[in-house]
C-alpha atoms as one frame of an Amber mdcrd trajectory, in Angstrom:
protein
 -13.126   1.391  11.472 -14.654  -1.041   8.978 -16.209  -4.430   9.771 -12.971
  -6.284   9.026 -11.020  -4.210  11.515 -13.853  -4.439  14.053 -13.851  -8.249
  13.914 -10.072  -8.372  14.305 -10.445  -6.247  17.440 -13.268  -8.480  18.728
 -11.003 -11.507  18.275  -8.178  -9.789  20.127 -10.580  -8.955  22.974 -11.682
 -12.602  23.041  -8.065 -13.724  23.341  -7.625 -11.391  26.324 -10.859 -12.672
  27.853  -9.499 -16.206  27.556  -6.328 -15.130  29.329  -4.145 -15.439  26.252
  -1.805 -13.017  24.558  -3.593 -10.858  22.004  -0.675 -10.832  19.568  -1.118
 -11.046  15.807   0.817 -14.303  15.862  -1.444 -15.907  18.479  -4.585 -14.761
  16.669  -3.209 -16.084  13.383  -2.625 -19.474  15.019  -6.185 -19.579  16.370
  -7.681 -18.677  12.979  -5.245 -20.823  10.969  -4.013 -17.924   8.835  -0.655
 -16.213   8.440   0.458 -13.406  10.715   0.737 -11.173   7.653  -2.948 -11.847
   6.874  -3.850 -10.419  10.279  -1.700  -7.370   9.563  -3.337  -6.857   6.179
  -6.803  -7.115   7.728  -5.917  -4.554  10.403  -4.615  -2.038   7.878  -7.466
  -2.606   5.441  -5.142  -3.875   2.732  -7.114  -7.126   2.382 -10.570  -8.231
   3.380 -11.455 -11.409   5.200 -12.620 -14.305   3.063 -15.655 -16.505   3.637
 -13.733 -19.365   5.272 -11.815 -17.025   7.554 -15.067 -15.248   8.428 -16.556
 -18.602   9.360 -13.541 -19.347  11.577 -13.890 -15.948  13.251 -17.575 -16.597
  13.939 -16.778 -19.971  15.483 -13.936 -18.464  17.508 -16.270 -15.749  18.825
 -19.214 -18.188  19.125 -21.543 -15.997  17.079 -23.697 -16.379  13.948 -21.435
 -17.258  11.020 -23.784 -16.027   8.271 -24.110 -12.646   9.951 -20.340 -12.351
  10.418 -19.533 -13.253   6.821 -22.213 -10.900   5.498 -20.924  -8.017   7.634
 -17.330  -8.696   6.633 -18.258  -8.643   2.979 -20.301  -5.461   3.309 -16.930
  -3.714   3.449 -16.647  -4.226  -0.281 -18.661  -6.810  -2.140 -16.974  -7.217
  -5.484 -19.822  -9.334  -6.769 -23.388  -8.115  -6.214 -24.611 -11.722  -6.304
 -22.522 -12.531  -3.241 -24.138  -9.699  -1.273 -27.550 -10.854  -2.469 -26.810
 -14.447  -1.440 -26.006 -13.514   2.163 -28.972 -11.153   2.400 -31.333 -13.872
   1.139 -29.771 -16.588   3.300 -30.141 -14.509   6.451 -33.687 -13.460   5.574
 -34.696 -17.040   4.810 -33.223 -18.371   8.005 -34.783 -15.594  10.064 -38.215
 -16.231   8.568 -37.849 -19.968   9.289 -36.832 -19.188  12.889 -39.914 -17.010
  13.343 -42.253 -19.747  12.103
């Protein structure tokens, strides 16, 4: 299971925790994406974009930079994008420690 599939499952678990149906359609409504997008994420056909990753982080109430970085570790097409998230997280973590 890659990070994309793991986050889809975490969202489905969150829906159950909230007492809602964990259907693809309900999850798509919560994340403001199409039902087919959810299906493509689950099968690994498509990855989750930055905006959708941000929505997932907010839905799960977890760190958005970490979520987006992990989602894009599944297949960064641009090395600069991977570097950006690594630097952003490191910078924020060093500022938090200070």
